[in-house]
C-alpha positions as CSV (number, residue, x, y, z in Angstrom):
1,X,-1.4,6.2,-7.4
2,X,-1.4,9.5,-5.7
3,X,-1.1,8.6,-2.0
4,X,0.8,10.4,0.7
5,X,1.5,8.7,4.1
6,X,2.4,10.4,7.3
7,X,4.4,7.7,8.9
8,X,4.0,7.2,12.7
9,X,6.5,9.0,14.9
10,X,6.2,6.3,17.5
11,X,4.5,3.0,18.4
12,X,3.1,2.4,21.8
13,X,2.3,-0.6,23.9
14,X,-1.4,-1.3,24.0
15,X,-3.9,-2.4,26.6
16,X,-6.4,-5.1,25.6
17,X,-9.1,-2.6,25.0
18,X,-11.3,-3.2,21.9
19,X,-11.6,-0.5,19.2
20,X,-8.8,1.8,20.4
21,X,-5.2,2.1,19.4
22,X,-2.9,2.8,22.3
23,X,-2.1,6.1,24.0
24,X,0.0,9.0,23.1
25,X,3.4,9.9,24.4
26,X,2.2,12.3,27.0
27,X,1.8,9.6,29.7
28,X,-0.6,9.8,32.6
29,X,-0.7,7.4,35.6
30,X,-3.6,5.5,33.9
31,X,-1.8,5.2,30.5
32,X,0.4,2.2,29.5
33,X,4.1,2.8,29.0
34,X,5.7,2.8,25.6
35,X,7.3,-0.3,24.4
36,X,10.7,0.2,22.8
37,X,10.1,-2.6,20.4
38,X,7.1,-0.7,19.1
39,X,8.7,2.7,18.8
40,X,9.4,4.1,15.4
41,X,11.4,7.2,14.6
42,X,10.4,7.7,10.9
43,X,9.9,11.5,10.4
44,X,6.6,12.9,9.3
45,X,6.5,14.1,5.7
46,X,4.3,16.4,3.9
47,X,3.3,16.9,0.2
48,X,5.1,19.6,-1.6
49,X,3.3,22.6,-3.0
50,X,4.0,21.5,-6.6
51,X,2.1,18.2,-5.9
52,X,-0.9,20.1,-4.5
53,X,-1.2,22.1,-7.7
54,X,-1.7,18.9,-9.8
55,X,-4.7,17.6,-7.9
56,X,-8.2,19.0,-8.0
57,X,-9.4,17.7,-4.7
58,X,-7.6,16.6,-1.5
59,X,-8.8,14.3,1.3
60,X,-7.0,14.6,4.6
61,X,-7.3,11.6,7.0
62,X,-6.5,12.8,10.5
63,X,-6.3,9.8,12.7
64,X,-4.5,7.4,15.0
65,X,-3.0,3.9,14.5
66,X,-6.2,2.8,12.7
67,X,-5.5,5.2,9.9
68,X,-1.8,4.7,10.1
69,X,-2.3,0.9,9.6
70,X,-0.5,-0.3,12.7
71,X,1.3,-3.6,12.2
72,X,0.8,-3.4,8.4
73,X,2.4,-1.8,5.4
74,X,0.5,1.6,4.9
75,X,-0.6,0.4,1.5
76,X,-3.0,-2.1,3.3
77,X,-4.5,0.6,5.6
78,X,-7.9,1.9,4.9
79,X,-6.8,5.3,3.6
80,X,-4.7,3.7,0.8
81,X,-7.7,1.4,0.0
82,X,-9.9,4.5,-0.3
83,X,-7.4,6.0,-2.7
84,X,-7.6,2.8,-4.9
85,X,-11.4,3.1,-5.0
86,X,-11.1,6.8,-6.0
87,X,-8.6,5.9,-8.7
88,X,-10.8,3.2,-10.1
89,X,-13.5,5.8,-10.6
90,X,-11.0,8.1,-12.4
91,X,-11.6,10.9,-10.0
92,X,-8.8,13.5,-9.6
93,X,-8.7,13.2,-5.8
94,X,-5.7,12.6,-3.6
95,X,-5.9,11.0,-0.1
96,X,-3.3,12.3,2.4
97,X,-2.9,9.9,5.4
98,X,-2.1,11.9,8.5
99,X,-2.6,9.0,10.9
100,X,-0.1,8.7,13.8
101,X,-0.1,5.8,16.1
102,X,-1.1,6.7,19.7
103,X,-2.7,10.0,18.7
104,X,-5.4,11.6,20.9
105,X,-7.8,14.4,20.1
106,X,-5.5,16.8,21.9
107,X,-2.6,15.6,19.7
108,X,-4.7,16.1,16.6
109,X,-5.7,19.6,17.7
110,X,-2.0,20.4,18.2
111,X,-1.2,19.2,14.7
112,X,-4.1,20.5,12.7
113,X,-2.8,24.0,11.9
114,X,0.4,22.4,10.5
115,X,-1.6,20.0,8.4
116,X,-3.8,22.8,7.1
117,X,-0.9,24.5,5.4
118,X,-1.9,22.3,2.4
119,X,-5.3,22.6,0.8
120,X,-8.1,20.4,2.3
121,X,-11.3,19.7,0.5
122,X,-12.5,16.9,2.8
123,X,-11.3,16.1,6.3
124,X,-11.9,12.6,7.5
125,X,-11.6,13.0,11.3
126,X,-10.7,9.6,12.9
127,X,-9.7,10.5,16.5
128,X,-11.1,9.8,19.9
129,X,-10.5,6.1,20.6
130,X,-7.3,6.8,22.6
131,X,-9.1,9.3,24.7
132,X,-11.5,6.6,25.7
133,X,-8.6,4.3,26.6
134,X,-7.1,7.0,28.8
135,X,-10.5,7.7,30.5
136,X,-10.4,11.3,29.3
137,X,-13.5,13.3,30.1
138,X,-15.8,13.0,27.1
139,X,-16.4,16.7,27.3
140,X,-12.7,17.3,26.8
141,X,-12.7,14.9,23.8
142,X,-15.7,16.8,22.3
143,X,-14.0,20.2,22.9
144,X,-10.8,19.0,21.1
145,X,-12.7,17.6,18.2
146,X,-14.7,20.8,18.0
147,X,-11.5,22.7,17.9
148,X,-10.2,20.7,15.0
149,X,-13.5,21.2,13.2
150,X,-13.5,24.9,13.8
151,X,-9.9,25.4,12.7
152,X,-10.5,23.5,9.5
153,X,-13.6,25.4,8.7
154,X,-12.0,28.7,9.5
155,X,-9.1,27.9,7.1
156,X,-11.2,26.3,4.4
157,X,-14.8,27.3,4.8
158,X,-15.9,25.2,1.9
159,X,-14.2,22.0,3.2
160,X,-16.4,19.1,4.0
161,X,-15.8,17.1,7.2
162,X,-16.5,13.4,7.7
163,X,-16.5,12.3,11.3
164,X,-15.7,8.7,12.2
165,X,-17.7,7.5,15.2
166,X,-16.0,5.4,17.8
167,X,-17.1,3.1,20.6
168,X,-15.4,1.6,23.6
169,X,-16.3,-1.3,25.9
170,X,-17.6,-0.8,29.4
171,X,-14.2,-1.1,31.2
172,X,-14.6,2.4,32.7
173,X,-18.3,1.9,33.5
174,X,-21.5,2.0,31.4
175,X,-22.0,5.7,32.1
176,X,-18.6,6.7,30.6
177,X,-19.1,4.3,27.7
178,X,-22.4,5.9,26.8
179,X,-21.1,9.5,27.2
180,X,-18.1,8.7,25.0
181,X,-20.2,7.1,22.3
182,X,-22.6,10.1,22.2
183,X,-19.8,12.6,21.5
184,X,-19.7,11.7,17.8
185,X,-23.3,11.9,16.7
186,X,-23.7,15.1,18.9
187,X,-20.8,16.8,17.0
188,X,-22.1,15.6,13.7
189,X,-25.5,17.0,14.3
190,X,-24.4,20.4,15.8
191,X,-21.9,20.9,12.9
192,X,-23.9,19.4,10.1
193,X,-21.1,16.8,9.4
194,X,-21.3,13.5,7.6
195,X,-21.0,10.8,10.2
196,X,-19.6,7.3,10.0
197,X,-21.6,5.8,12.8
198,X,-18.9,3.3,13.9
199,X,-15.6,3.0,12.1
200,X,-15.0,-0.6,13.1
201,X,-18.4,-2.0,12.3
202,X,-18.1,-5.6,11.5
203,X,-14.4,-5.7,12.5
204,X,-14.2,-5.0,16.2
205,X,-14.4,-8.1,18.2
206,X,-14.0,-10.5,15.2
207,X,-10.8,-12.5,16.0
208,X,-10.0,-13.4,12.4
209,X,-10.2,-9.8,11.3
210,X,-7.8,-8.5,13.9
211,X,-4.1,-8.9,14.5
212,X,-2.9,-11.0,17.5
213,X,-3.5,-8.0,19.9
214,X,-7.2,-8.3,18.9
215,X,-7.2,-4.5,18.7
216,X,-5.8,-3.6,15.3
217,X,-7.4,-4.8,12.1
218,X,-5.6,-7.2,9.7
219,X,-5.4,-6.4,6.0
220,X,-8.7,-8.1,5.6
221,X,-10.2,-6.1,8.4
222,X,-9.0,-2.9,6.8
223,X,-10.8,-3.8,3.6
224,X,-14.1,-3.8,5.7
225,X,-13.1,-0.6,7.4
226,X,-12.5,1.0,3.9
227,X,-16.0,-0.1,2.8
228,X,-17.5,1.4,5.9
229,X,-15.7,4.7,5.3
230,X,-16.5,4.7,1.6
231,X,-20.2,4.4,2.2
232,X,-20.2,7.8,3.8
233,X,-17.3,9.4,1.9
234,X,-18.2,8.5,-1.6
235,X,-21.4,10.7,-1.9
236,X,-19.5,13.6,-0.3
237,X,-16.7,13.2,-3.0
238,X,-19.2,12.6,-5.8
239,X,-20.8,16.0,-5.1
240,X,-17.5,17.8,-5.0
241,X,-16.2,16.1,-8.1
242,X,-19.4,17.0,-10.0
243,X,-19.1,20.6,-9.0
244,X,-15.4,21.0,-9.6
């Protein structure tokens, strides 16, 4: 199985906020402090150039602890499950998991140029939930996501982008909740992107599909997340495979 994992640089303590995955290490007064027990120091790794030459298509998953598979072995996280679905079809496609626990859209924007050193045919952009947890202005979240989209398209004009929609509860007020939710369909429409309406559809708020923190999916929950992603990603890949 051709599956690369970018292991998290750190783990963070989490507020009991549904659908989001902690905060990044750039603390603000509103952000929870890191928990030493949840801090990891495994270095980020990257595929070698020789590996990239053996694969026709590459999918980059840029995300937070949801992509990283917080609390689980990475093989049970949705990017690895997507790789299995691809392998079962016999497609020559590699999934690169660049999920980092605690990542915000600002963090993703700071990493994207480094990640784009390797070819990208499809970017699955799964970021934003931690912005909602921190109460970041949705306009800033949108600008950061747009920056990631622009840099990807500038580097690889033919690359396809799949945007994972996120939602948050009304802890910060209904106006903020609505503004945050609308960022994702707005970006998808203005950039002609494939949109996953809600990444945690059927998982968020379901106790038996989440770990004890009731935030991060269990292995069973990730199976449902993988199906949700696959519904949008498969037709994108099928078109690319047919034309490659």
